[in-house]
C-alpha positions as CSV (number, residue, x, y, z in Angstrom):
1,M,0.0,0.0,0.0
2,L,2.9,2.4,0.6
3,K,4.0,2.1,-3.0
4,I,0.4,2.9,-4.1
5,I,0.3,6.0,-1.9
6,L,3.7,7.3,-3.1
7,D,2.9,6.6,-6.7
8,T,-0.5,8.3,-6.4
9,V,1.2,11.4,-4.9
10,K,4.0,11.3,-7.5
11,G,1.5,11.1,-10.4
12,A,-0.6,14.0,-9.1
13,L,2.5,16.2,-8.7
14,R,3.7,15.4,-12.3
15,R,0.2,16.1,-13.7
16,K,0.1,19.5,-12.1
17,G,3.5,20.4,-13.6
18,A,6.0,19.7,-10.9
19,E,9.3,18.8,-12.4
20,N,11.9,16.2,-11.2
21,V,9.7,14.2,-8.8
22,F,11.2,11.2,-7.0
23,T,10.3,8.8,-4.2
24,A,12.5,8.4,-1.1
25,F,13.3,4.9,-2.4
26,D,15.1,6.4,-5.4
27,A,18.8,6.2,-4.9
28,A,19.8,8.7,-7.6
29,P,22.4,11.2,-6.4
30,V,21.5,14.9,-6.1
31,E,23.6,15.7,-9.2
32,R,21.2,13.6,-11.3
33,K,18.0,15.1,-9.9
34,G,18.3,18.3,-12.0
35,N,19.6,21.8,-11.6
36,G,16.1,23.2,-10.9
37,F,13.6,22.3,-8.3
38,Y,13.2,18.7,-7.3
39,T,10.7,17.0,-5.1
40,V,11.2,13.9,-3.0
41,I,8.2,12.0,-1.5
42,G,8.5,9.6,1.4
43,T,6.5,8.3,4.4
44,K,6.9,9.2,8.0
45,A,4.2,6.9,9.4
46,F,1.7,4.3,8.1
47,E,-1.2,2.5,9.9
48,T,-3.8,0.1,8.7
49,L,-7.1,-0.1,10.5
50,S,-9.5,-3.1,10.9
51,P,-10.6,-4.5,7.6
52,I,-14.2,-4.5,6.5
53,Y,-15.4,-7.6,4.8
54,S,-18.1,-7.9,2.1
55,Q,-19.0,-10.9,0.0
56,Y,-16.6,-10.1,-2.8
57,T,-14.3,-7.4,-1.4
58,I,-12.1,-6.7,1.6
59,F,-11.8,-3.0,2.4
60,M,-8.6,-2.0,4.2
61,P,-8.8,1.5,5.7
62,Y,-5.4,3.2,6.3
63,K,-3.8,6.4,7.3
64,A,-0.3,7.7,6.7
65,S,1.9,10.7,7.0
66,V,3.5,11.6,3.7
67,E,6.6,13.9,3.6
68,V,7.0,16.0,0.5
69,S,10.3,17.8,0.4
70,V,10.9,20.4,-2.3
71,T,14.5,21.4,-2.9
72,A,15.2,24.7,-4.5
73,P,18.1,25.5,-7.0
74,E,21.2,27.0,-5.4
75,N,20.9,30.6,-4.2
76,L,17.1,30.8,-4.7
77,S,15.1,32.9,-2.2
78,F,12.5,31.4,0.2
79,E,9.8,33.5,-1.6
80,K,10.5,31.8,-4.9
81,L,10.6,28.4,-3.3
82,Y,7.3,28.9,-1.5
83,S,5.8,30.3,-4.8
84,Y,6.8,27.1,-6.5
85,Y,5.3,25.0,-3.7
86,D,2.1,27.2,-3.8
87,S,1.8,26.9,-7.6
88,F,2.6,23.2,-8.2
89,I,2.8,21.1,-5.0
90,E,0.0,22.2,-2.8
91,P,-2.7,22.2,-5.6
92,A,-1.6,18.7,-6.6
93,L,-1.8,17.3,-3.1
94,F,-5.3,18.5,-2.6
95,S,-6.5,17.4,-6.0
96,I,-6.0,13.7,-5.3
97,H,-9.5,12.1,-5.4
98,S,-8.5,8.7,-4.1
99,L,-7.0,10.1,-0.8
100,T,-8.2,12.5,1.9
101,C,-5.3,14.9,2.5
102,S,-4.6,17.6,5.1
103,L,-1.5,19.6,5.8
104,S,-0.2,18.8,9.2
105,E,3.3,20.5,9.1
106,L,5.3,22.9,6.9
107,K,9.0,23.5,7.6
108,L,11.9,25.2,6.0
109,K,15.6,24.4,6.4
110,H,18.9,25.2,4.7
111,D,20.6,22.0,3.7
112,T,24.3,22.8,4.2
113,N,25.4,19.6,2.4
114,I,24.1,20.8,-0.9
115,N,23.8,24.5,-0.2
116,R,20.0,24.7,-1.0
117,L,16.8,25.5,0.7
118,V,14.4,22.7,1.4
119,L,10.7,23.2,2.1
120,T,9.1,20.1,3.6
121,A,5.3,19.6,3.9
122,V,4.0,16.7,6.0
123,I,0.6,15.6,4.7
124,S,-1.8,13.4,6.7
125,V,-3.5,11.1,4.2
126,S,-6.2,8.5,4.6
127,G,-8.0,6.1,2.2
128,I,-9.4,2.7,1.6
129,H,-7.6,0.0,-0.3
130,K,-9.9,-2.6,-2.0
131,I,-8.9,-6.2,-2.3
132,S,-11.1,-8.7,-4.3
133,R,-11.9,-11.9,-2.5
134,E,-11.6,-15.1,-4.3
135,E,-14.9,-17.1,-4.6
136,Q,-14.7,-20.3,-2.5
């Protein structure tokens, strides 16, 4: 289910025009992620709730915290980084129809290792995964 959540968020970001979107499981070095903005999606927490059974389907409710980190190009101002987030990232996150999303945290830091600003949004998501039951 984690892969489904990350792929759903990644697809939504790309459809809204975000460039260079990667999951946290992507091991590509920073140099290959592009000179412009790049976004990394990962999970902080994941929890499944009690399944609900019907005759032909099992419904698995879940909730997760998804971390979306947007890294700016070198020497870019916070205003331009936030403008990019506001134009591409936030609208994409709240346009995902298969997930219920809410912003739970927004933080900014300067990553001294790569000399870039990083804006991280933590999104609380919830949804229901459907699994077909085999007829017995």
